[in-house]
BAFI-3210 file (N, C-alpha, C; in Angstrom, 3 decimals, decimal comma, padded with zeros to 6 digits):
// residues 238
n [1|2|3|4|5|6|7|8|9|10|11|12|13|14|15|16|17|18|19|20|21|22|23|24|25|26|27|28|29|30|31|32|33|34|35|36|37|38|39|40|41|42|43|44|45|46|47|48|49|50|51|52|53|54|55|56|57|58|59|60|61|62|63|64|65|66|67|68|69|70|71|72|73|74|75|76|77|78|79|80|81|82|83|84|85|86|87|88|89|90|91|92|93|94|95|96|97|98|99|100|101|102|103|104|105|106|107|108|109|110|111|112|113|114|115|116|117|118|119|120|121|122|123|124|125|126|127|128|129|130|131|132|133|134|135|136|137|138|139|140|141|142|143|144|145|146|147|148|149|150|151|152|153|154|155|156|157|158|159|160|161|162|163|164|165|166|167|168|169|170|171|172|173|174|175|176|177|178|179|180|181|182|183|184|185|186|187|188|189|190|191|192|193|194|195|196|197|198|199|200|201|202|203|204|205|206|207|208|209|210|211|212|213|214|215|216|217|218|219|220|221|222|223|224|225|226|227|228|229|230|231|232|233|234|235|236|237|238]
n.u [-011,153|-007,664|-005,573|-003,614|000,003|001,571|003,768|004,703|005,817|007,507|008,253|010,594|012,387|015,244|015,464|013,683|011,862|009,824|009,206|011,614|013,350|011,031|009,975|010,683|009,876|008,408|005,327|002,554|003,846|005,380|007,702|006,868|006,944|006,456|003,782|002,743|004,289|003,425|000,901|000,957|002,189|000,383|-001,656|-003,253|-002,636|-000,426|002,800|005,526|007,326|009,042|011,486|012,347|014,947|017,076|018,683|020,622|019,720|016,999|016,832|017,519|015,467|013,291|013,832|013,934|011,067|010,309|010,150|011,784|015,051|016,651|018,442|020,089|018,724|020,075|021,571|020,984|018,393|016,865|016,353|014,949|013,823|013,605|011,940|009,095|008,492|010,803|012,257|010,666|010,759|013,293|013,307|011,703|013,192|015,372|014,114|013,500|016,042|016,845|015,401|012,763|010,297|007,200|003,570|002,063|002,858|002,627|002,422|003,332|003,014|004,812|003,822|001,136|-000,298|-002,614|-003,969|-005,421|-004,681|-006,951|-007,730|-005,668|-006,002|-008,682|-008,204|-006,591|-008,237|-010,366|-008,875|-008,781|-011,543|-012,330|-010,594|-008,533|-005,938|-004,574|-005,266|-006,303|-006,142|-008,685|-010,294|-013,305|-013,289|-012,300|-012,830|-015,185|-014,992|-016,956|-016,984|-014,483|-012,438|-010,733|-008,541|-008,549|-006,180|-006,906|-008,019|-010,521|-012,922|-013,474|-014,983|-013,438|-013,962|-016,330|-019,794|-023,119|-025,922|-027,877|-029,102|-027,381|-027,491|-025,329|-025,612|-026,586|-024,397|-022,415|-020,508|-017,126|-013,670|-010,621|-007,094|-005,452|-003,117|-002,782|-002,707|-001,394|-001,792|-000,339|000,009|002,941|003,981|002,525|003,420|005,947|005,385|003,652|004,806|003,818|002,025|-000,537|-002,077|-003,941|-007,321|-007,244|-008,713|-011,010|-010,268|-012,259|-011,575|-012,416|-012,359|-011,195|-009,250|-007,475|-005,384|-002,399|000,732|002,368|002,939|003,954|001,534|-000,167|001,014|000,496|-002,336|-002,637|-001,373|-003,067|-005,526|-004,481|-003,530|-006,034|-007,208|-005,603|-006,182|-008,844|-008,554|-008,885|-006,666|-004,772]
n.v [-015,393|-014,648|-011,808|-012,025|-012,534|-009,835|-008,170|-005,091|-003,796|-001,422|-000,320|001,315|002,475|004,437|005,550|006,916|007,098|008,735|010,600|012,254|011,174|010,412|009,091|010,610|013,113|016,324|016,567|018,045|019,137|017,053|014,425|012,270|009,528|009,474|009,839|007,120|005,638|006,805|006,194|003,332|003,059|004,027|002,210|-000,506|-003,233|-004,249|-005,834|-004,856|-002,443|-002,208|-000,757|-001,195|-000,189|000,963|003,228|005,635|008,093|007,889|006,011|007,217|009,136|007,550|006,317|008,585|009,221|007,128|004,419|001,105|000,438|-001,972|-002,848|-002,267|-002,502|-004,548|-003,074|-004,351|-004,981|-002,768|-001,494|000,178|-001,795|-003,947|-006,640|-006,121|-008,120|-009,432|-007,774|-007,731|-010,383|-010,649|-008,991|-010,752|-012,870|-011,727|-011,331|-014,047|-015,076|-013,487|-014,855|-014,248|-014,622|-013,692|-014,182|-012,957|-010,614|-007,230|-005,366|-002,126|000,336|003,500|005,208|005,530|007,666|008,325|006,407|005,276|004,629|003,089|001,891|-000,139|-001,694|-002,573|-004,068|-006,133|-007,351|-008,285|-010,300|-012,038|-012,532|-013,726|-015,914|-015,520|-015,886|-013,784|-010,227|-007,669|-004,097|-002,423|-000,126|001,351|001,257|004,103|004,452|002,639|-000,611|-001,071|001,596|001,898|002,348|001,218|002,153|001,472|000,217|001,881|004,090|003,983|003,878|001,328|-001,198|-001,878|-004,086|-006,703|-005,873|-005,913|-005,947|-003,067|-000,162|000,997|002,377|004,273|003,702|001,056|-000,543|-003,254|-003,270|-002,634|-003,001|-001,736|-002,495|-000,500|-000,147|000,378|-001,388|-004,456|-007,418|-010,355|-013,807|-015,194|-017,516|-017,936|-015,790|-016,687|-019,268|-018,436|-015,997|-013,479|-010,301|-010,263|-012,742|-015,555|-015,666|-013,821|-011,742|-008,758|-005,601|-002,857|000,571|004,079|006,222|008,659|008,020|006,703|007,555|006,953|007,718|008,702|010,627|014,118|015,587|013,850|014,154|016,771|016,717|015,042|016,645|018,747|017,372|016,261|018,533|019,860|017,983|018,278|020,827|020,463|018,840|018,679|020,495|018,652]
n.w [019,691|019,478|018,539|015,425|015,088|013,774|011,884|010,774|007,533|005,877|002,709|001,087|-001,147|-002,180|-004,722|-007,407|-010,640|-011,678|-009,703|-008,194|-005,339|-003,814|-001,591|000,561|000,110|000,823|002,416|003,378|005,526|006,497|005,944|003,046|003,774|006,481|007,057|006,673|008,473|011,033|010,992|011,175|013,457|015,225|015,048|016,591|016,306|015,341|015,999|015,637|013,619|010,691|008,469|005,036|003,261|000,709|001,261|002,806|003,912|003,688|005,582|007,822|008,086|008,362|010,935|012,539|012,822|014,222|013,380|012,994|011,440|010,707|008,964|005,875|002,679|-000,024|-002,807|-005,296|-004,930|-005,219|-007,493|-010,423|-011,839|-010,049|-008,616|-006,331|-004,633|-003,947|-002,407|-000,223|000,474|001,152|003,480|004,999|005,384|006,756|009,199|009,892|010,259|012,292|014,320|014,442|013,151|011,735|012,013|010,159|007,556|007,256|004,395|003,818|001,684|001,302|-000,352|-000,036|001,662|002,868|004,228|007,215|010,814|011,748|009,298|009,031|011,425|010,903|008,791|009,629|011,630|009,911|008,705|010,807|011,312|008,898|008,605|006,774|004,590|003,285|003,159|001,098|000,325|-001,466|-003,804|-005,124|-008,513|-010,516|-013,105|-014,787|-016,472|-018,383|-019,442|-020,661|-023,492|-026,579|-029,134|-032,414|-035,188|-037,260|-036,339|-035,139|-032,569|-030,118|-027,932|-024,956|-023,194|-023,461|-023,159|-021,733|-024,127|-025,213|-023,707|-020,809|-017,630|-015,632|-012,774|-012,893|-013,413|-012,568|-009,640|-009,493|-008,575|-007,793|-007,028|-004,520|-003,225|-000,405|001,550|002,099|003,745|004,431|004,992|006,266|005,366|003,003|001,520|000,835|-000,576|-002,605|-003,512|-003,853|-003,191|-003,398|-003,218|-004,773|-003,784|-001,895|000,580|000,343|001,496|001,664|000,838|000,975|-001,827|-001,078|000,552|-000,911|-002,632|-004,505|-004,468|-007,201|-009,103|-009,481|-009,529|-007,962|-005,500|-004,964|-004,954|-002,529|-000,614|-000,438|000,594|002,953|004,396|004,817|006,387|008,625|009,363|010,128|012,429|015,772|018,018|020,175]
ca.u [-009,864|-006,855|-004,960|-002,346|001,254|001,794|004,938|004,644|006,951|007,431|009,211|010,923|013,831|015,754|015,438|012,281|011,905|008,826|009,377|012,861|013,370|009,527|009,434|011,090|009,250|007,739|003,903|001,745|004,774|006,201|008,188|005,921|006,949|006,135|002,374|002,498|004,873|002,700|-000,365|001,261|002,644|-000,731|-002,515|-003,174|-002,689|001,058|003,752|006,798|007,188|010,280|011,331|013,247|015,246|018,591|019,127|020,893|018,796|015,544|016,716|017,584|014,201|012,374|014,087|013,479|009,661|009,922|010,336|012,887|015,584|017,408|019,282|019,888|018,471|020,964|021,383|020,352|016,884|016,467|016,408|013,618|013,346|013,536|010,382|009,076|008,363|012,064|012,655|009,726|011,075|014,624|012,966|011,240|014,438|016,175|013,308|013,795|017,530|016,916|014,479|011,519|009,375|005,779|002,559|001,664|003,573|001,619|003,294|002,685|003,750|004,824|003,173|-000,321|-000,252|-003,988|-004,459|-005,434|-004,350|-008,205|-007,668|-004,751|-006,626|-009,757|-007,682|-006,244|-009,471|-010,960|-008,145|-009,206|-012,811|-012,518|-009,429|-008,043|-004,472|-004,208|-006,390|-005,562|-007,052|-009,174|-011,318|-014,185|-012,643|-012,748|-013,537|-015,858|-014,574|-017,785|-016,806|-013,092|-012,429|-009,406|-008,476|-007,933|-005,262|-007,543|-008,400|-011,813|-013,254|-014,163|-015,190|-012,181|-014,389|-017,577|-020,767|-024,524|-026,452|-028,927|-028,679|-027,237|-027,309|-024,186|-025,911|-026,826|-023,400|-021,863|-019,570|-015,717|-012,732|-009,037|-006,133|-005,275|-001,808|-002,428|-002,518|-001,201|-001,514|-000,131|000,645|004,511|004,017|001,795|004,284|007,030|004,859|002,974|005,583|002,752|001,444|-002,112|-002,259|-005,214|-008,209|-007,242|-009,999|-010,921|-010,747|-012,564|-011,388|-012,996|-011,409|-010,540|-008,064|-006,699|-004,576|-001,280|001,552|003,323|003,530|003,925|000,239|-000,656|001,535|-000,248|-003,573|-002,509|-001,023|-004,290|-006,227|-003,869|-003,572|-007,330|-007,359|-004,885|-007,058|-010,097|-008,414|-008,601|-005,314|-004,683]
ca.v [-015,591|-013,519|-011,251|-012,688|-011,831|-009,103|-007,207|-004,172|-003,522|-000,368|-000,676|002,650|002,731|005,744|006,238|006,932|007,643|009,542|011,622|011,947|011,343|010,570|008,663|011,576|014,381|017,000|016,425|018,577|019,302|015,897|013,510|011,379|008,237|009,779|009,542|005,907|005,367|007,366|005,401|002,050|003,137|004,290|000,979|-001,375|-004,713|-004,520|-005,893|-004,296|-001,804|-001,997|-000,208|-001,631|000,743|001,047|004,606|006,008|009,390|007,354|005,237|008,288|009,952|006,610|006,312|009,837|009,126|005,921|003,029|000,372|000,137|-003,013|-003,405|-001,717|-003,507|-004,502|-002,273|-005,153|-005,274|-001,526|-000,738|000,482|-002,884|-004,990|-006,834|-005,759|-009,250|-009,800|-006,869|-008,284|-011,720|-010,301|-008,481|-011,748|-013,711|-011,141|-011,598|-015,448|-015,178|-012,922|-015,445|-013,281|-014,860|-013,247|-015,150|-012,329|-009,454|-006,249|-004,449|-000,843|001,227|004,822|006,111|005,571|008,411|008,687|005,197|005,595|003,406|002,364|000,806|-001,178|-002,437|-003,296|-005,163|-007,344|-007,941|-008,980|-011,542|-012,821|-012,932|-014,671|-016,890|-015,384|-016,000|-012,536|-009,226|-006,481|-003,038|-001,903|000,959|001,354|001,784|005,460|004,272|001,378|-001,148|-000,899|002,930|002,045|002,022|001,102|002,753|000,465|000,722|002,721|005,256|003,786|003,415|-000,014|-001,556|-002,574|-005,267|-006,783|-005,387|-006,347|-005,056|-002,216|001,020|000,737|003,419|003,868|003,116|-000,171|-001,218|-003,946|-002,538|-003,084|-002,440|-001,634|-002,289|000,924|-000,025|000,936|-002,541|-005,887|-008,316|-011,749|-014,735|-015,424|-018,809|-017,800|-014,962|-017,629|-020,233|-017,541|-014,921|-012,502|-009,586|-010,298|-014,219|-016,046|-015,862|-012,789|-011,104|-007,526|-004,556|-001,792|001,805|005,098|006,943|009,904|007,642|005,733|008,210|006,477|008,806|008,394|011,857|015,366|015,944|012,957|014,663|017,891|016,335|014,446|017,743|019,526|016,670|016,218|019,920|019,992|016,940|018,850|021,957|020,031|017,905|019,665|020,365|017,808]
ca.w [019,001|019,745|017,350|014,941|015,263|012,568|011,695|009,574|006,724|004,920|001,482|000,763|-001,730|-002,243|-006,065|-008,189|-011,780|-011,801|-008,783|-007,471|-003,754|-003,621|-000,309|001,775|-000,398|001,665|002,216|004,381|006,670|006,966|004,686|002,636|004,387|007,877|007,221|006,937|009,850|012,044|010,943|011,566|014,956|015,893|015,047|017,851|015,806|014,863|017,142|015,284|012,432|010,149|007,088|004,230|002,295|000,471|001,257|004,183|004,247|004,021|006,876|009,118|008,247|009,094|012,456|013,441|012,873|015,130|012,721|013,110|010,195|011,233|007,803|004,573|001,538|-001,026|-003,975|-006,353|-004,813|-005,186|-008,829|-010,984|-012,428|-009,178|-008,115|-004,979|-003,816|-003,614|-001,283|000,897|001,091|001,853|004,807|005,752|005,606|007,725|010,479|010,433|010,655|013,705|015,279|014,811|011,907|012,167|011,413|009,035|007,275|006,645|003,775|003,685|000,770|001,759|-001,489|000,355|002,951|003,375|004,974|008,547|011,666|011,790|008,085|009,404|012,485|010,424|007,729|010,434|012,107|008,659|008,449|011,943|011,260|007,730|008,761|005,501|004,427|002,770|003,012|000,381|000,194|-002,740|-003,782|-006,204|-009,670|-010,894|-014,490|-014,901|-017,744|-019,519|-020,274|-021,362|-024,953|-027,327|-030,473|-033,555|-035,973|-038,244|-035,504|-034,621|-031,121|-029,909|-026,531|-024,508|-022,638|-023,919|-022,146|-022,332|-025,294|-024,717|-022,861|-019,283|-016,744|-014,801|-011,536|-013,013|-013,770|-011,413|-008,928|-009,715|-007,614|-008,187|-005,769|-004,163|-002,738|000,739|002,596|001,816|004,711|003,863|005,788|005,840|004,532|001,741|000,753|000,524|-001,463|-003,862|-004,111|-004,275|-002,208|-003,574|-003,771|-005,115|-002,677|-001,028|000,924|-000,032|002,441|000,927|001,311|000,282|-002,733|-000,479|001,449|-001,667|-003,428|-004,454|-005,015|-008,324|-009,817|-008,596|-009,344|-006,974|-004,203|-004,746|-004,352|-001,168|000,263|-000,137|001,439|004,390|004,974|005,183|007,598|009,732|009,927|010,725|013,618|017,068|018,603|021,479]
c.u [-008,909|-006,296|-003,783|-001,275|001,513|002,909|004,627|006,052|006,745|008,570|009,388|012,364|014,064|015,462|013,890|012,303|011,105|008,822|010,469|012,752|012,063|009,317|009,901|010,596|008,534|006,164|003,294|002,646|005,532|006,652|007,102|005,779|006,433|004,705|002,180|003,056|004,167|001,384|-000,147|001,549|001,225|-001,805|-002,238|-002,837|-001,118|002,157|005,215|006,471|008,780|010,355|012,538|013,628|016,805|019,329|019,487|019,972|017,340|015,452|016,833|016,195|013,132|012,581|013,798|011,858|009,298|009,919|011,574|013,531|016,852|018,623|019,002|019,664|019,692|020,528|020,567|018,818|016,211|016,381|015,184|013,096|013,072|012,060|010,193|008,967|009,793|012,543|011,828|010,251|012,557|014,323|012,639|012,278|015,227|015,405|013,543|015,190|017,673|015,956|013,158|010,400|007,860|004,773|002,251|002,571|002,580|002,545|002,677|003,604|003,776|004,109|001,619|-000,431|-001,528|-004,665|-004,409|-005,033|-005,738|-008,262|-006,764|-005,427|-007,821|-009,258|-007,347|-007,387|-010,280|-010,229|-008,506|-010,459|-013,141|-011,522|-008,616|-006,399|-003,939|-005,623|-005,684|-006,654|-007,418|-009,991|-012,164|-013,229|-013,255|-013,269|-013,826|-015,309|-015,464|-017,537|-015,271|-013,198|-010,910|-009,680|-007,949|-006,893|-005,677|-008,105|-010,024|-012,029|-013,763|-014,138|-013,938|-012,658|-015,939|-018,740|-022,084|-024,930|-027,631|-028,372|-028,545|-026,976|-026,213|-024,377|-026,333|-025,537|-022,826|-020,749|-017,995|-014,861|-011,327|-008,157|-005,684|-003,900|-001,695|-002,052|-002,408|-000,797|-001,633|000,519|002,004|004,567|003,613|002,881|005,377|006,466|004,422|003,853|004,659|002,187|-000,157|-002,199|-003,735|-006,137|-008,060|-008,530|-009,863|-011,336|-011,028|-012,417|-012,054|-011,847|-010,743|-009,359|-007,235|-005,918|-003,159|-000,377|002,483|003,910|003,373|002,456|-000,475|-000,243|000,730|-001,639|-003,546|-002,251|-002,301|-005,311|-005,746|-003,863|-004,967|-007,617|-006,934|-005,687|-008,333|-009,960|-008,053|-007,221|-005,542|-004,197]
c.v [-014,241|-013,022|-012,066|-012,006|-011,106|-008,199|-006,420|-003,887|-002,477|-000,401|000,776|002,886|004,034|006,354|006,293|007,738|008,930|010,920|011,469|012,171|011,241|010,296|009,462|013,011|015,004|016,850|016,954|018,666|018,284|015,125|012,583|010,022|008,350|009,460|008,021|005,239|005,710|006,548|003,961|002,076|003,326|003,174|000,029|-002,933|-005,069|-004,655|-005,085|-003,744|-001,594|-001,362|-000,811|-000,747|000,513|002,188|005,122|007,242|008,833|006,674|006,178|008,883|008,843|006,429|007,433|009,941|007,884|004,525|002,548|000,333|-000,771|-003,306|-002,464|-002,755|-003,416|-003,701|-003,009|-005,236|-003,892|-000,721|-000,555|-000,783|-004,271|-005,347|-006,672|-006,911|-009,709|-009,095|-007,379|-009,546|-011,664|-009,920|-009,765|-012,840|-013,196|-011,447|-012,925|-015,559|-014,566|-013,606|-014,797|-013,442|-014,579|-014,252|-014,365|-011,091|-008,460|-005,259|-003,259|000,097|002,734|005,729|006,078|006,414|008,738|007,712|005,731|004,349|002,536|001,470|-000,362|-002,095|-003,259|-004,272|-006,559|-008,049|-008,681|-010,297|-012,565|-013,411|-013,703|-015,855|-016,728|-015,404|-014,598|-011,646|-008,104|-005,453|-002,782|-000,632|000,982|001,975|003,050|005,253|002,880|000,643|-001,011|000,642|003,068|001,681|001,905|001,744|001,831|000,971|001,778|004,037|005,049|003,410|002,037|-000,337|-002,271|-003,940|-005,528|-006,383|-005,811|-005,430|-004,271|-001,048|000,573|002,029|003,105|003,283|001,720|-001,246|-002,041|-003,171|-003,391|-002,377|-002,483|-001,633|-000,845|000,983|000,112|-000,175|-003,704|-006,757|-009,733|-012,632|-015,076|-016,498|-018,902|-016,753|-015,839|-018,585|-019,419|-016,618|-013,729|-011,616|-009,605|-011,748|-014,538|-016,246|-014,842|-012,180|-009,441|-006,513|-003,289|-000,485|002,808|005,780|007,993|009,490|006,719|006,336|007,440|007,443|008,342|009,524|013,084|015,916|015,211|013,641|015,908|017,687|016,011|015,634|018,540|018,764|016,441|017,467|020,259|019,200|017,575|020,069|021,561|019,212|018,880|019,260|019,599|018,744]
c.w [019,190|018,364|016,879|015,255|013,828|012,679|010,510|008,821|005,720|003,979|000,866|000,158|-001,975|-003,654|-006,556|-009,439|-012,048|-010,888|-007,972|-006,009|-003,236|-002,061|000,834|001,159|000,650|001,432|003,362|005,765|007,245|005,694|004,229|003,474|005,866|007,993|007,418|008,053|010,939|012,055|011,503|013,048|015,698|015,949|016,129|017,399|015,404|016,171|016,814|013,985|012,000|008,816|006,354|003,214|002,015|000,650|002,543|004,673|004,469|005,273|007,966|009,225|008,973|010,698|013,150|013,496|013,652|014,718|012,909|011,535|010,544|010,252|006,686|003,447|000,502|-002,158|-005,123|-006,067|-004,735|-006,414|-009,371|-011,406|-011,437|-008,654|-006,776|-003,908|-003,261|-002,543|-000,086|001,408|001,635|003,267|005,748|006,196|006,687|009,167|010,829|010,916|012,083|014,778|015,510|013,669|012,362|011,329|010,111|008,740|006,664|005,830|003,513|002,817|001,172|000,859|-001,188|001,568|003,576|004,104|006,425|009,503|011,784|010,424|008,462|010,188|011,876|009,430|008,581|011,135|011,054|008,525|009,749|011,830|010,216|007,744|007,292|005,677|003,935|002,622|002,177|000,187|-001,327|-002,620|-004,983|-007,428|-010,147|-012,276|-014,575|-016,288|-018,701|-020,373|-020,774|-022,680|-025,426|-028,552|-031,461|-034,223|-037,038|-037,607|-034,906|-033,245|-031,076|-028,440|-026,084|-023,842|-023,172|-022,763|-022,793|-023,290|-024,663|-023,964|-021,221|-018,705|-015,949|-013,463|-011,734|-013,261|-012,473|-010,871|-009,244|-008,853|-008,076|-006,821|-005,584|-003,490|-001,243|001,671|001,878|003,011|004,338|004,805|005,271|004,948|003,172|000,716|000,165|-000,755|-002,739|-004,507|-004,583|-003,178|-002,311|-004,107|-004,000|-003,920|-001,623|-000,672|000,782|001,225|001,717|001,498|000,506|-000,638|-001,987|000,350|000,570|-002,721|-003,389|-005,367|-005,945|-009,104|-008,925|-008,496|-008,151|-005,604|-003,969|-004,158|-002,870|-000,205|000,567|000,809|002,914|005,045|005,424|006,239|008,661|010,356|010,615|012,216|014,701|017,611|019,926|022,610]
res [x|x|x|x|x|x|x|x|x|x|x|x|x|x|x|x|x|x|x|x|x|x|x|x|x|x|x|x|x|x|x|x|x|x|x|x|x|x|x|x|x|x|x|x|x|x|x|x|x|x|x|x|x|x|x|x|x|x|x|x|x|x|x|x|x|x|x|x|x|x|x|x|x|x|x|x|x|x|x|x|x|x|x|x|x|x|x|x|x|x|x|x|x|x|x|x|x|x|x|x|x|x|x|x|x|x|x|x|x|x|x|x|x|x|x|x|x|x|x|x|x|x|x|x|x|x|x|x|x|x|x|x|x|x|x|x|x|x|x|x|x|x|x|x|x|x|x|x|x|x|x|x|x|x|x|x|x|x|x|x|x|x|x|x|x|x|x|x|x|x|x|x|x|x|x|x|x|x|x|x|x|x|x|x|x|x|x|x|x|x|x|x|x|x|x|x|x|x|x|x|x|x|x|x|x|x|x|x|x|x|x|x|x|x|x|x|x|x|x|x|x|x|x|x|x|x|x|x|x|x|x|x|x|x|x|x|x|x]
***
């Protein structure tokens, strides 16, 4: 079976409440979004890579690193409250109007700079092997639901979720996973019908925690900088 037709879509609006100008913030010598663009361009399974942004500076940075920016996203689709699915469908509508609707859209958040080209290719091959309509990346949850607690109105601790009675060793807990935000590969028709990056029945592509940081705060950016700087030091010069 041949590869599906996949277009990569990087969603990178100009604003950010938690970390101003986050998508072009410097990270290990490059703008944050450059790490995602480089991984996507190095993958062998994408036909095209476009960036959806409302911001001229973000657009210029994206183009300088090799991505296409064929349009600017309307400001109404780039507010703090704008659902990201609306921006994704806007990009898909643009592709359709341009006569270039892909079989799959691969949504790549620039806030996941640690994903590799190999992760992208593996997710696409998983879709091929399983005939999946969607493949979404996950990582093992850092905190197991059995260990999470809530505080009642009177200050007492209570279990957040029910768990089996008796003593449980952590190694006996059932494995649980969390979305890591790095990869959302969704059939175009399913994006339209379900209006979701993670539709029911999506297959899981499991990534290790060391490639699963999602940049939301200055601390996340600092951790990613340490990891990527270390990765650069360990990569032989070509």
